[in-house]
TILUM-187099 format. One record per residue (C-alpha): chain; residue in three letters; x, y, z. Coordinates in Angstrom, 1 decimal. Example, Ala and Ser with C-alpha at 12.3 -4.5 7.8 and 13.67 -1.06 7.14 Angstrom:
BEGIN
{chain = A | res = ALA | east = 12.3 | north = -4.5 | up = 7.8}
{chain = A | res = SER | east = 13.7 | north = -1.1 | up = 7.1}
//
This chain:
BEGIN
{chain = A | res = MET | east = 101.0 | north = 68.5 | up = 91.4}
{chain = A | res = LEU | east = 101.5 | north = 68.5 | up = 95.0}
{chain = A | res = MET | east = 98.8 | north = 66.9 | up = 96.0}
{chain = A | res = ASN | east = 99.5 | north = 63.6 | up = 93.8}
{chain = A | res = HIS | east = 103.1 | north = 64.0 | up = 95.9}
{chain = A | res = LEU | east = 101.5 | north = 63.9 | up = 99.1}
{chain = A | res = ASP | east = 99.3 | north = 61.0 | up = 98.2}
{chain = A | res = GLU | east = 102.8 | north = 59.0 | up = 96.9}
{chain = A | res = LEU | east = 103.9 | north = 59.6 | up = 100.3}
{chain = A | res = ALA | east = 100.9 | north = 58.8 | up = 102.2}
{chain = A | res = HIS | east = 101.0 | north = 55.3 | up = 100.6}
{chain = A | res = PHE | east = 104.9 | north = 54.7 | up = 100.9}
{chain = A | res = GLU | east = 105.1 | north = 51.1 | up = 102.9}
{chain = A | res = PRO | east = 108.3 | north = 50.9 | up = 105.1}
{chain = A | res = GLY | east = 110.9 | north = 48.5 | up = 104.6}
{chain = A | res = GLY | east = 112.5 | north = 48.3 | up = 107.7}
{chain = A | res = TYR | east = 115.0 | north = 51.4 | up = 106.9}
{chain = A | res = PRO | east = 115.1 | north = 54.8 | up = 107.9}
{chain = A | res = PHE | east = 113.1 | north = 57.3 | up = 105.7}
{chain = A | res = ILE | east = 114.5 | north = 60.8 | up = 105.8}
{chain = A | res = SER | east = 111.9 | north = 64.1 | up = 105.3}
{chain = A | res = LEU | east = 114.1 | north = 67.1 | up = 105.4}
{chain = A | res = TYR | east = 112.2 | north = 70.5 | up = 104.9}
{chain = A | res = LEU | east = 114.4 | north = 73.4 | up = 104.5}
{chain = A | res = ASN | east = 113.0 | north = 77.3 | up = 103.9}
{chain = A | res = LEU | east = 115.1 | north = 78.8 | up = 101.7}
{chain = A | res = GLU | east = 114.3 | north = 82.2 | up = 102.1}
{chain = A | res = PRO | east = 117.7 | north = 84.8 | up = 101.9}
{chain = A | res = ASP | east = 118.2 | north = 85.8 | up = 105.7}
{chain = A | res = GLN | east = 118.8 | north = 89.3 | up = 106.3}
{chain = A | res = HIS | east = 122.0 | north = 89.6 | up = 104.8}
{chain = A | res = GLY | east = 121.1 | north = 88.1 | up = 101.3}
{chain = A | res = ARG | east = 122.4 | north = 84.1 | up = 102.4}
{chain = A | res = ASP | east = 120.7 | north = 80.9 | up = 102.4}
{chain = A | res = ASN | east = 121.6 | north = 79.7 | up = 105.9}
{chain = A | res = PHE | east = 120.3 | north = 75.7 | up = 105.5}
{chain = A | res = GLU | east = 123.8 | north = 74.0 | up = 105.2}
{chain = A | res = SER | east = 124.7 | north = 74.1 | up = 108.5}
{chain = A | res = PHE | east = 121.3 | north = 72.9 | up = 109.8}
{chain = A | res = VAL | east = 121.7 | north = 69.8 | up = 107.5}
{chain = A | res = ARG | east = 125.7 | north = 69.3 | up = 108.2}
{chain = A | res = LYS | east = 124.7 | north = 69.7 | up = 112.0}
{chain = A | res = GLU | east = 121.3 | north = 67.7 | up = 111.7}
{chain = A | res = PHE | east = 122.9 | north = 64.5 | up = 109.5}
{chain = A | res = LYS | east = 125.7 | north = 63.9 | up = 111.8}
{chain = A | res = ALA | east = 124.0 | north = 64.1 | up = 115.5}
{chain = A | res = LYS | east = 121.4 | north = 61.5 | up = 113.5}
{chain = A | res = ALA | east = 124.0 | north = 59.0 | up = 112.2}
{chain = A | res = LYS | east = 125.0 | north = 58.7 | up = 115.7}
{chain = A | res = SER | east = 121.7 | north = 57.1 | up = 116.5}
{chain = A | res = PHE | east = 122.5 | north = 54.2 | up = 114.5}
{chain = A | res = ALA | east = 124.5 | north = 50.8 | up = 115.3}
{chain = A | res = PRO | east = 127.6 | north = 51.6 | up = 113.4}
{chain = A | res = GLU | east = 128.2 | north = 49.0 | up = 110.3}
{chain = A | res = SER | east = 124.6 | north = 48.3 | up = 110.4}
{chain = A | res = LEU | east = 122.5 | north = 48.5 | up = 107.2}
{chain = A | res = GLU | east = 120.4 | north = 50.9 | up = 108.2}
{chain = A | res = LEU | east = 123.4 | north = 53.3 | up = 108.9}
{chain = A | res = MET | east = 124.4 | north = 52.5 | up = 105.3}
{chain = A | res = SER | east = 121.2 | north = 53.7 | up = 104.3}
{chain = A | res = PHE | east = 121.0 | north = 56.8 | up = 106.0}
{chain = A | res = LYS | east = 124.2 | north = 57.3 | up = 104.7}
{chain = A | res = ARG | east = 123.9 | north = 56.9 | up = 101.1}
{chain = A | res = ASP | east = 120.7 | north = 58.9 | up = 101.7}
{chain = A | res = THR | east = 122.9 | north = 62.0 | up = 103.1}
{chain = A | res = ALA | east = 125.3 | north = 62.2 | up = 100.5}
{chain = A | res = ARG | east = 122.2 | north = 62.4 | up = 97.3}
{chain = A | res = ILE | east = 120.6 | north = 65.3 | up = 99.3}
{chain = A | res = GLU | east = 123.8 | north = 66.8 | up = 100.1}
{chain = A | res = SER | east = 124.7 | north = 66.6 | up = 96.1}
{chain = A | res = TYR | east = 121.0 | north = 67.6 | up = 95.2}
{chain = A | res = LEU | east = 121.4 | north = 70.7 | up = 97.8}
{chain = A | res = ARG | east = 124.8 | north = 71.9 | up = 96.2}
{chain = A | res = ASN | east = 123.9 | north = 71.2 | up = 92.3}
{chain = A | res = GLU | east = 119.9 | north = 71.1 | up = 91.4}
{chain = A | res = VAL | east = 118.2 | north = 73.5 | up = 93.5}
{chain = A | res = ARG | east = 116.9 | north = 76.8 | up = 91.3}
{chain = A | res = PRO | east = 117.7 | north = 80.1 | up = 93.0}
{chain = A | res = SER | east = 114.0 | north = 81.3 | up = 92.7}
{chain = A | res = ALA | east = 112.8 | north = 78.3 | up = 95.7}
{chain = A | res = ASN | east = 111.9 | north = 79.4 | up = 98.7}
{chain = A | res = GLY | east = 111.2 | north = 76.1 | up = 100.0}
{chain = A | res = LEU | east = 112.3 | north = 72.2 | up = 99.8}
{chain = A | res = ALA | east = 110.9 | north = 69.0 | up = 100.7}
{chain = A | res = ILE | east = 113.0 | north = 65.6 | up = 100.1}
{chain = A | res = PHE | east = 111.9 | north = 62.6 | up = 101.0}
{chain = A | res = ALA | east = 114.4 | north = 59.6 | up = 101.0}
{chain = A | res = SER | east = 115.1 | north = 56.1 | up = 101.9}
{chain = A | res = ALA | east = 118.0 | north = 54.5 | up = 100.0}
{chain = A | res = GLY | east = 117.2 | north = 50.7 | up = 101.6}
{chain = A | res = THR | east = 113.7 | north = 51.2 | up = 100.2}
{chain = A | res = ASN | east = 114.2 | north = 50.7 | up = 96.4}
{chain = A | res = ASP | east = 116.4 | north = 53.5 | up = 96.4}
{chain = A | res = TYR | east = 113.1 | north = 55.9 | up = 96.7}
{chain = A | res = PHE | east = 114.0 | north = 59.7 | up = 96.4}
{chain = A | res = LYS | east = 111.7 | north = 62.9 | up = 96.1}
{chain = A | res = ALA | east = 112.9 | north = 66.5 | up = 96.2}
{chain = A | res = VAL | east = 109.8 | north = 68.7 | up = 96.2}
{chain = A | res = GLN | east = 110.9 | north = 72.2 | up = 95.1}
{chain = A | res = LEU | east = 108.2 | north = 75.5 | up = 96.4}
{chain = A | res = SER | east = 107.9 | north = 78.5 | up = 95.3}
{chain = A | res = ALA | east = 106.1 | north = 79.2 | up = 98.9}
{chain = A | res = PRO | east = 108.5 | north = 79.6 | up = 101.7}
{chain = A | res = LEU | east = 108.1 | north = 76.9 | up = 104.9}
{chain = A | res = LYS | east = 107.9 | north = 77.9 | up = 108.2}
{chain = A | res = ARG | east = 111.4 | north = 76.5 | up = 109.3}
{chain = A | res = HIS | east = 113.9 | north = 73.8 | up = 108.7}
{chain = A | res = ASP | east = 112.9 | north = 70.3 | up = 109.9}
{chain = A | res = LEU | east = 114.6 | north = 67.1 | up = 109.6}
{chain = A | res = HIS | east = 112.5 | north = 63.6 | up = 110.6}
{chain = A | res = VAL | east = 114.1 | north = 60.6 | up = 110.5}
{chain = A | res = ASN | east = 111.2 | north = 57.3 | up = 110.7}
{chain = A | res = GLU | east = 110.3 | north = 54.8 | up = 108.9}
{chain = A | res = ARG | east = 107.5 | north = 56.7 | up = 107.3}
{chain = A | res = PRO | east = 107.2 | north = 59.9 | up = 105.5}
{chain = A | res = HIS | east = 106.8 | north = 63.1 | up = 107.7}
{chain = A | res = LEU | east = 104.1 | north = 64.7 | up = 106.1}
{chain = A | res = TYR | east = 102.1 | north = 67.3 | up = 107.9}
{chain = A | res = PRO | east = 104.1 | north = 70.3 | up = 106.5}
{chain = A | res = LEU | east = 103.6 | north = 69.6 | up = 103.0}
{chain = A | res = ALA | east = 100.0 | north = 69.1 | up = 103.7}
{chain = A | res = ARG | east = 100.0 | north = 72.4 | up = 105.4}
{chain = A | res = VAL | east = 101.7 | north = 74.3 | up = 102.5}
{chain = A | res = ILE | east = 99.0 | north = 73.0 | up = 100.0}
{chain = A | res = ASP | east = 96.3 | north = 74.3 | up = 102.3}
{chain = A | res = GLN | east = 98.0 | north = 77.4 | up = 102.7}
{chain = A | res = TYR | east = 98.1 | north = 78.0 | up = 99.2}
{chain = A | res = PRO | east = 95.9 | north = 76.4 | up = 97.4}
{chain = A | res = ARG | east = 96.1 | north = 77.3 | up = 93.3}
{chain = A | res = TYR | east = 93.3 | north = 80.3 | up = 92.4}
{chain = A | res = VAL | east = 92.9 | north = 82.5 | up = 89.7}
{chain = A | res = ALA | east = 92.4 | north = 86.2 | up = 89.6}
{chain = A | res = LEU | east = 90.7 | north = 88.1 | up = 86.7}
{chain = A | res = LEU | east = 91.4 | north = 91.9 | up = 86.2}
{chain = A | res = ALA | east = 89.1 | north = 93.2 | up = 83.6}
{chain = A | res = ASP | east = 87.4 | north = 96.2 | up = 82.2}
{chain = A | res = THR | east = 85.3 | north = 97.5 | up = 79.4}
{chain = A | res = ASN | east = 88.4 | north = 96.7 | up = 77.0}
{chain = A | res = SER | east = 90.9 | north = 94.1 | up = 78.3}
{chain = A | res = ALA | east = 91.2 | north = 91.6 | up = 81.0}
{chain = A | res = ARG | east = 94.5 | north = 89.8 | up = 82.3}
{chain = A | res = LEU | east = 94.1 | north = 86.5 | up = 84.2}
{chain = A | res = PHE | east = 96.3 | north = 85.2 | up = 86.5}
{chain = A | res = VAL | east = 96.9 | north = 81.2 | up = 87.8}
{chain = A | res = PHE | east = 98.4 | north = 81.5 | up = 91.3}
{chain = A | res = GLY | east = 99.7 | north = 79.0 | up = 93.4}
{chain = A | res = LEU | east = 102.0 | north = 78.3 | up = 96.4}
{chain = A | res = GLY | east = 102.2 | north = 82.0 | up = 96.8}
{chain = A | res = ASN | east = 103.7 | north = 82.7 | up = 93.1}
{chain = A | res = ILE | east = 102.4 | north = 83.3 | up = 89.8}
{chain = A | res = LEU | east = 101.8 | north = 80.2 | up = 87.4}
{chain = A | res = GLY | east = 100.3 | north = 81.1 | up = 84.1}
{chain = A | res = ARG | east = 99.1 | north = 84.2 | up = 82.6}
{chain = A | res = GLU | east = 96.4 | north = 85.0 | up = 80.3}
{chain = A | res = GLU | east = 95.5 | north = 88.8 | up = 78.4}
{chain = A | res = VAL | east = 92.0 | north = 89.4 | up = 76.5}
{chain = A | res = GLN | east = 92.2 | north = 92.0 | up = 74.5}
{chain = A | res = GLN | east = 89.8 | north = 94.2 | up = 72.3}
{chain = A | res = VAL | east = 89.7 | north = 97.2 | up = 69.7}
{chain = A | res = LYS | east = 88.7 | north = 100.6 | up = 71.9}
{chain = A | res = LEU | east = 85.4 | north = 102.1 | up = 70.1}
{chain = A | res = SER | east = 85.6 | north = 106.1 | up = 69.5}
{chain = A | res = ARG | east = 82.9 | north = 108.0 | up = 68.2}
{chain = A | res = THR | east = 85.1 | north = 108.4 | up = 65.1}
{chain = A | res = GLN | east = 84.4 | north = 104.8 | up = 64.2}
{chain = A | res = ILE | east = 81.1 | north = 105.3 | up = 63.5}
{chain = A | res = GLY | east = 80.1 | north = 108.6 | up = 62.0}
{chain = A | res = GLY | east = 77.4 | north = 110.3 | up = 62.4}
{chain = A | res = TRP | east = 75.3 | north = 107.6 | up = 64.3}
{chain = A | res = SER | east = 72.8 | north = 108.8 | up = 66.7}
{chain = A | res = GLN | east = 73.6 | north = 108.9 | up = 70.6}
{chain = A | res = MET | east = 71.1 | north = 105.7 | up = 71.0}
{chain = A | res = ARG | east = 72.5 | north = 103.7 | up = 67.9}
{chain = A | res = TYR | east = 76.0 | north = 104.3 | up = 69.6}
{chain = A | res = GLN | east = 74.8 | north = 103.5 | up = 72.9}
{chain = A | res = ARG | east = 73.6 | north = 100.2 | up = 72.0}
{chain = A | res = HIS | east = 76.9 | north = 99.5 | up = 70.0}
{chain = A | res = VAL | east = 78.8 | north = 100.4 | up = 72.6}
{chain = A | res = ASP | east = 76.4 | north = 98.1 | up = 74.8}
{chain = A | res = ASN | east = 77.0 | north = 95.1 | up = 72.2}
{chain = A | res = PHE | east = 80.7 | north = 95.6 | up = 72.1}
{chain = A | res = HIS | east = 80.7 | north = 95.4 | up = 76.2}
{chain = A | res = LEU | east = 78.5 | north = 91.9 | up = 75.7}
{chain = A | res = HIS | east = 80.7 | north = 90.4 | up = 73.5}
{chain = A | res = HIS | east = 83.6 | north = 91.4 | up = 75.4}
{chain = A | res = ALA | east = 82.1 | north = 89.9 | up = 78.5}
{chain = A | res = LYS | east = 81.0 | north = 86.5 | up = 77.0}
{chain = A | res = GLU | east = 84.8 | north = 86.0 | up = 75.5}
{chain = A | res = VAL | east = 86.3 | north = 86.8 | up = 78.8}
{chain = A | res = VAL | east = 84.4 | north = 84.0 | up = 80.2}
{chain = A | res = GLU | east = 85.1 | north = 82.3 | up = 77.8}
{chain = A | res = VAL | east = 88.8 | north = 82.3 | up = 78.7}
{chain = A | res = LEU | east = 88.0 | north = 82.2 | up = 82.1}
{chain = A | res = ASP | east = 86.2 | north = 78.7 | up = 82.3}
{chain = A | res = ARG | east = 88.5 | north = 77.3 | up = 80.0}
{chain = A | res = VAL | east = 91.8 | north = 78.6 | up = 82.3}
{chain = A | res = VAL | east = 89.9 | north = 76.8 | up = 85.4}
{chain = A | res = ARG | east = 89.5 | north = 73.6 | up = 83.7}
{chain = A | res = GLU | east = 92.6 | north = 73.4 | up = 82.6}
{chain = A | res = GLU | east = 94.3 | north = 74.1 | up = 85.8}
{chain = A | res = ALA | east = 92.5 | north = 72.4 | up = 88.0}
{chain = A | res = VAL | east = 91.5 | north = 75.8 | up = 89.9}
{chain = A | res = GLU | east = 90.0 | north = 75.8 | up = 93.1}
{chain = A | res = HIS | east = 89.0 | north = 80.0 | up = 93.7}
{chain = A | res = ILE | east = 88.3 | north = 82.6 | up = 91.6}
{chain = A | res = ILE | east = 89.0 | north = 86.2 | up = 92.7}
{chain = A | res = LEU | east = 87.3 | north = 89.2 | up = 90.2}
{chain = A | res = ALA | east = 88.3 | north = 92.6 | up = 90.2}
{chain = A | res = GLY | east = 87.1 | north = 95.1 | up = 87.8}
{chain = A | res = ASP | east = 85.1 | north = 98.5 | up = 87.5}
{chain = A | res = GLU | east = 81.9 | north = 98.7 | up = 87.9}
{chain = A | res = VAL | east = 80.3 | north = 98.1 | up = 84.3}
{chain = A | res = ILE | east = 82.2 | north = 95.2 | up = 83.1}
{chain = A | res = ILE | east = 82.0 | north = 93.4 | up = 86.8}
{chain = A | res = PRO | east = 78.0 | north = 92.9 | up = 86.6}
{chain = A | res = LEU | east = 78.2 | north = 91.7 | up = 82.8}
{chain = A | res = LEU | east = 80.8 | north = 89.1 | up = 83.8}
{chain = A | res = ARG | east = 79.0 | north = 87.7 | up = 86.5}
{chain = A | res = GLU | east = 75.7 | north = 87.5 | up = 84.2}
{chain = A | res = HIS | east = 77.3 | north = 85.7 | up = 82.0}
{chain = A | res = LEU | east = 79.3 | north = 83.1 | up = 84.5}
{chain = A | res = PRO | east = 77.8 | north = 79.1 | up = 84.3}
{chain = A | res = ASP | east = 77.3 | north = 78.1 | up = 87.9}
{chain = A | res = ARG | east = 80.4 | north = 76.2 | up = 88.0}
{chain = A | res = LEU | east = 82.6 | north = 79.3 | up = 87.8}
{chain = A | res = GLU | east = 79.9 | north = 81.9 | up = 90.0}
{chain = A | res = GLU | east = 80.5 | north = 79.2 | up = 92.6}
{chain = A | res = LYS | east = 83.9 | north = 79.6 | up = 92.9}
{chain = A | res = ILE | east = 84.2 | north = 83.3 | up = 93.4}
{chain = A | res = ILE | east = 85.5 | north = 84.4 | up = 97.1}
{chain = A | res = ASP | east = 85.9 | north = 87.8 | up = 96.6}
{chain = A | res = VAL | east = 85.5 | north = 91.0 | up = 94.3}
{chain = A | res = LEU | east = 88.2 | north = 93.9 | up = 94.6}
{chain = A | res = ARG | east = 88.6 | north = 97.3 | up = 93.1}
{chain = A | res = LEU | east = 91.7 | north = 96.7 | up = 91.1}
{chain = A | res = ASP | east = 93.1 | north = 98.8 | up = 88.1}
{chain = A | res = ILE | east = 93.7 | north = 96.8 | up = 85.2}
{chain = A | res = LYS | east = 97.3 | north = 97.9 | up = 84.8}
{chain = A | res = THR | east = 97.9 | north = 97.0 | up = 88.4}
{chain = A | res = PRO | east = 101.2 | north = 95.5 | up = 88.6}
{chain = A | res = GLU | east = 101.5 | north = 91.6 | up = 89.0}
{chain = A | res = HIS | east = 103.1 | north = 91.4 | up = 92.5}
{chain = A | res = GLU | east = 100.4 | north = 94.1 | up = 93.9}
{chain = A | res = VAL | east = 97.8 | north = 91.6 | up = 92.5}
{chain = A | res = LEU | east = 99.2 | north = 88.5 | up = 93.9}
{chain = A | res = GLU | east = 99.5 | north = 90.3 | up = 97.4}
{chain = A | res = ALA | east = 96.1 | north = 91.9 | up = 97.2}
{chain = A | res = THR | east = 94.5 | north = 88.6 | up = 96.4}
{chain = A | res = MET | east = 96.6 | north = 86.6 | up = 98.7}
{chain = A | res = GLU | east = 95.0 | north = 88.6 | up = 101.6}
{chain = A | res = ALA | east = 91.3 | north = 88.1 | up = 100.1}
{chain = A | res = LEU | east = 92.2 | north = 84.6 | up = 100.3}
{chain = A | res = ARG | east = 93.1 | north = 84.5 | up = 103.8}
{chain = A | res = GLU | east = 89.9 | north = 86.4 | up = 105.1}
{chain = A | res = HIS | east = 88.0 | north = 83.8 | up = 102.8}
{chain = A | res = ASN | east = 89.5 | north = 80.9 | up = 104.7}
{chain = A | res = LEU | east = 89.4 | north = 82.1 | up = 107.9}
{chain = A | res = HIS | east = 85.5 | north = 83.2 | up = 107.1}
{chain = A | res = THR | east = 84.6 | north = 79.4 | up = 105.7}
{chain = A | res = ASP | east = 87.1 | north = 77.8 | up = 108.4}
{chain = A | res = ALA | east = 84.6 | north = 79.3 | up = 111.3}
{chain = A | res = GLU | east = 81.9 | north = 77.6 | up = 109.2}
{chain = A | res = LYS | east = 82.8 | north = 74.5 | up = 108.6}
{chain = A | res = VAL | east = 83.6 | north = 74.3 | up = 112.6}
{chain = A | res = ARG | east = 80.2 | north = 75.5 | up = 113.1}
{chain = A | res = GLN | east = 78.6 | north = 72.9 | up = 110.4}
{chain = A | res = LEU | east = 80.7 | north = 69.9 | up = 112.3}
{chain = A | res = PHE | east = 79.5 | north = 70.9 | up = 115.4}
{chain = A | res = ASP | east = 75.8 | north = 71.4 | up = 114.7}
{chain = A | res = GLU | east = 76.5 | north = 67.7 | up = 113.0}
{chain = A | res = TYR | east = 78.4 | north = 65.9 | up = 115.6}
{chain = A | res = ARG | east = 75.4 | north = 67.6 | up = 118.5}
{chain = A | res = ALA | east = 72.5 | north = 66.2 | up = 116.4}
{chain = A | res = GLY | east = 73.8 | north = 62.6 | up = 115.9}
{chain = A | res = GLY | east = 74.6 | north = 63.4 | up = 112.3}
{chain = A | res = LEU | east = 77.6 | north = 63.1 | up = 109.8}
{chain = A | res = ALA | east = 80.2 | north = 64.2 | up = 112.0}
{chain = A | res = VAL | east = 82.8 | north = 63.0 | up = 114.7}
{chain = A | res = VAL | east = 85.3 | north = 65.2 | up = 117.0}
{chain = A | res = ALA | east = 88.0 | north = 64.4 | up = 119.3}
{chain = A | res = TRP | east = 91.2 | north = 61.7 | up = 118.5}
{chain = A | res = LYS | east = 90.3 | north = 58.6 | up = 119.2}
{chain = A | res = ASP | east = 86.4 | north = 58.9 | up = 117.1}
{chain = A | res = THR | east = 88.4 | north = 60.8 | up = 113.9}
{chain = A | res = VAL | east = 91.1 | north = 57.7 | up = 113.9}
{chain = A | res = LYS | east = 88.2 | north = 55.0 | up = 113.9}
{chain = A | res = ALA | east = 86.2 | north = 56.7 | up = 111.3}
{chain = A | res = ILE | east = 89.2 | north = 57.3 | up = 108.9}
{chain = A | res = GLU | east = 90.5 | north = 53.7 | up = 109.1}
{chain = A | res = GLN | east = 87.0 | north = 52.7 | up = 108.4}
{chain = A | res = GLY | east = 86.9 | north = 54.9 | up = 105.1}
{chain = A | res = GLN | east = 84.2 | north = 57.1 | up = 106.4}
{chain = A | res = VAL | east = 85.5 | north = 60.5 | up = 106.5}
{chain = A | res = ASP | east = 85.1 | north = 63.4 | up = 103.9}
{chain = A | res = GLU | east = 87.2 | north = 65.8 | up = 105.3}
{chain = A | res = VAL | east = 89.5 | north = 66.0 | up = 108.4}
{chain = A | res = LEU | east = 89.4 | north = 69.4 | up = 110.4}
{chain = A | res = LEU | east = 92.9 | north = 69.7 | up = 112.2}
{chain = A | res = SER | east = 94.0 | north = 72.7 | up = 114.2}
{chain = A | res = ALA | east = 96.6 | north = 74.7 | up = 112.0}
{chain = A | res = SER | east = 99.0 | north = 74.4 | up = 115.0}
{chain = A | res = ALA | east = 100.3 | north = 70.8 | up = 115.4}
{chain = A | res = ARG | east = 101.0 | north = 71.4 | up = 119.3}
{chain = A | res = GLU | east = 96.8 | north = 71.6 | up = 120.0}
{chain = A | res = ILE | east = 96.1 | north = 68.5 | up = 118.8}
{chain = A | res = ARG | east = 95.8 | north = 65.7 | up = 121.7}
{chain = A | res = THR | east = 95.0 | north = 62.4 | up = 121.6}
{chain = A | res = ASP | east = 92.6 | north = 61.4 | up = 124.2}
{chain = A | res = GLU | east = 93.2 | north = 59.0 | up = 127.3}
{chain = A | res = GLN | east = 96.7 | north = 58.7 | up = 125.7}
{chain = A | res = GLU | east = 97.8 | north = 55.3 | up = 126.8}
{chain = A | res = SER | east = 94.4 | north = 53.7 | up = 125.3}
{chain = A | res = ASP | east = 95.2 | north = 55.1 | up = 122.2}
{chain = A | res = ARG | east = 98.3 | north = 54.4 | up = 121.8}
{chain = A | res = SER | east = 97.8 | north = 51.4 | up = 119.3}
{chain = A | res = ALA | east = 96.7 | north = 53.9 | up = 116.7}
{chain = A | res = VAL | east = 100.0 | north = 55.6 | up = 116.6}
{chain = A | res = ASP | east = 102.1 | north = 52.3 | up = 117.0}
{chain = A | res = GLN | east = 100.6 | north = 51.1 | up = 114.0}
{chain = A | res = TYR | east = 102.3 | north = 53.6 | up = 112.2}
{chain = A | res = SER | east = 105.3 | north = 54.7 | up = 113.8}
{chain = A | res = SER | east = 108.1 | north = 52.5 | up = 115.9}
{chain = A | res = ASP | east = 107.6 | north = 52.9 | up = 119.3}
{chain = A | res = THR | east = 110.9 | north = 55.5 | up = 119.9}
{chain = A | res = PRO | east = 111.2 | north = 57.6 | up = 116.6}
{chain = A | res = ILE | east = 114.2 | north = 57.2 | up = 114.8}
{chain = A | res = ASP | east = 114.5 | north = 61.1 | up = 114.9}
{chain = A | res = SER | east = 114.9 | north = 61.1 | up = 119.1}
{chain = A | res = ASP | east = 114.4 | north = 65.3 | up = 118.6}
{chain = A | res = ALA | east = 111.1 | north = 65.3 | up = 116.9}
{chain = A | res = GLU | east = 108.1 | north = 67.1 | up = 118.9}
{chain = A | res = PRO | east = 105.9 | north = 64.4 | up = 120.2}
{chain = A | res = SER | east = 103.0 | north = 66.7 | up = 119.4}
{chain = A | res = LEU | east = 103.6 | north = 66.3 | up = 115.8}
{chain = A | res = MET | east = 103.0 | north = 62.5 | up = 116.0}
{chain = A | res = PRO | east = 99.4 | north = 63.0 | up = 116.2}
{chain = A | res = ALA | east = 98.7 | north = 65.3 | up = 113.8}
{chain = A | res = ASP | east = 100.9 | north = 63.7 | up = 111.1}
{chain = A | res = LEU | east = 99.2 | north = 60.1 | up = 111.6}
{chain = A | res = LEU | east = 96.2 | north = 62.0 | up = 111.1}
{chain = A | res = VAL | east = 97.2 | north = 63.3 | up = 107.6}
{chain = A | res = THR | east = 98.6 | north = 60.2 | up = 106.2}
{chain = A | res = LEU | east = 95.7 | north = 58.3 | up = 107.3}
{chain = A | res = ALA | east = 93.0 | north = 60.8 | up = 105.4}
{chain = A | res = ARG | east = 95.2 | north = 60.7 | up = 102.3}
{chain = A | res = GLN | east = 95.4 | north = 56.9 | up = 102.2}
{chain = A | res = THR | east = 91.5 | north = 57.0 | up = 102.6}
{chain = A | res = GLY | east = 90.9 | north = 59.9 | up = 99.8}
{chain = A | res = ALA | east = 89.9 | north = 62.6 | up = 102.8}
{chain = A | res = ARG | east = 90.2 | north = 66.0 | up = 102.0}
{chain = A | res = VAL | east = 92.5 | north = 67.6 | up = 105.3}
{chain = A | res = THR | east = 91.5 | north = 71.1 | up = 105.9}
{chain = A | res = PHE | east = 93.3 | north = 73.0 | up = 108.3}
{chain = A | res = ILE | east = 91.6 | north = 75.4 | up = 110.8}
{chain = A | res = GLU | east = 93.6 | north = 78.8 | up = 111.5}
{chain = A | res = ASP | east = 92.3 | north = 80.1 | up = 114.7}
{chain = A | res = THR | east = 93.4 | north = 77.3 | up = 116.9}
{chain = A | res = ALA | east = 90.7 | north = 78.0 | up = 119.5}
{chain = A | res = LEU | east = 87.7 | north = 77.0 | up = 117.2}
{chain = A | res = LEU | east = 88.6 | north = 73.3 | up = 117.6}
{chain = A | res = SER | east = 90.8 | north = 73.1 | up = 120.9}
{chain = A | res = SER | east = 87.7 | north = 71.8 | up = 123.1}
{chain = A | res = VAL | east = 87.8 | north = 68.9 | up = 121.3}
{chain = A | res = GLY | east = 91.7 | north = 68.5 | up = 121.1}
{chain = A | res = GLY | east = 92.2 | north = 70.1 | up = 117.8}
{chain = A | res = VAL | east = 90.6 | north = 67.7 | up = 115.4}
{chain = A | res = GLY | east = 87.1 | north = 66.3 | up = 114.2}
{chain = A | res = ALA | east = 85.9 | north = 65.2 | up = 110.9}
{chain = A | res = MET | east = 83.0 | north = 65.6 | up = 108.4}
{chain = A | res = LEU | east = 81.8 | north = 62.1 | up = 107.0}
{chain = A | res = ARG | east = 80.3 | north = 60.5 | up = 104.0}
{chain = A | res = TYR | east = 78.4 | north = 58.2 | up = 106.2}
{chain = A | res = ARG | east = 77.7 | north = 56.9 | up = 109.5}
{chain = A | res = ILE | east = 78.2 | north = 52.7 | up = 110.0}
//
């Protein structure tokens, strides 16, 4: 899973050699062609000039770039829309490539002593794993979505009832039989949903169905499933998969905007009351380093994340990166954001990106909910 990759990279120990973090958007352009090759060639050539000739650092960098170029030629799946590659040949020949069905915002190359993790964490937050359940009184379709793509599907199908099957039964007896049939179907669907959510480690559930089956399903959902439901949609059982994905992704975005506002409101309430929260750069970094933080809230725009009193707070940044990044073209604004992601995952804290940047703008784009106070 992507979170495992993120955590492994967050705990990477520098070996004094350059570490390449390459992010590529593999979506075809308006002409149907990939356009990352020229970016890679140009950036690799430019970065190579920053190393001393014949140095061990340059040798490591060239081994990495050769391996990456070979990977791009031979191993990228046509279905991939995004790609993240992490490499440092001089540090135990480290190499990891993560192909994504979700697109990345843009091409990015970062060369430093540590992995650059902000874009990877951002994708994980934007495209969580969730289940969409479409049901009527006779059938159900379950889709597991993640990273903007379908990861799995299951179906539940019942034999349709008709009056000819039950002969001369009275209307009342017929209705009782129908109700029992629907009840049995709902219970079976809930069992399948429960298993899929457990096996797939799903975070959210979106239901869709008619006015008969939805109340029955919710009546029999255990609390652990009910609390994962973020929306109920009106979609026909035969809705094509791509339309299900589009509709549920939109519901997920709406849910995230709402929960973002709630989380920030809780953050400020706790902070003002002297409770389990800190805001702004300095106190957030300190709390993370002390293992107090349960969840870090970051502005979805790295440019909005500001250190307070830049000079006095440089020590936190310097501890995790060289004084001048090897990637001299990197946006300076990315460094604080990337540091917070790395520190958070090193201590097991969740990272949540707040889409509405105005919500955290008054505190430099960063705050944290705490497990405990010291």
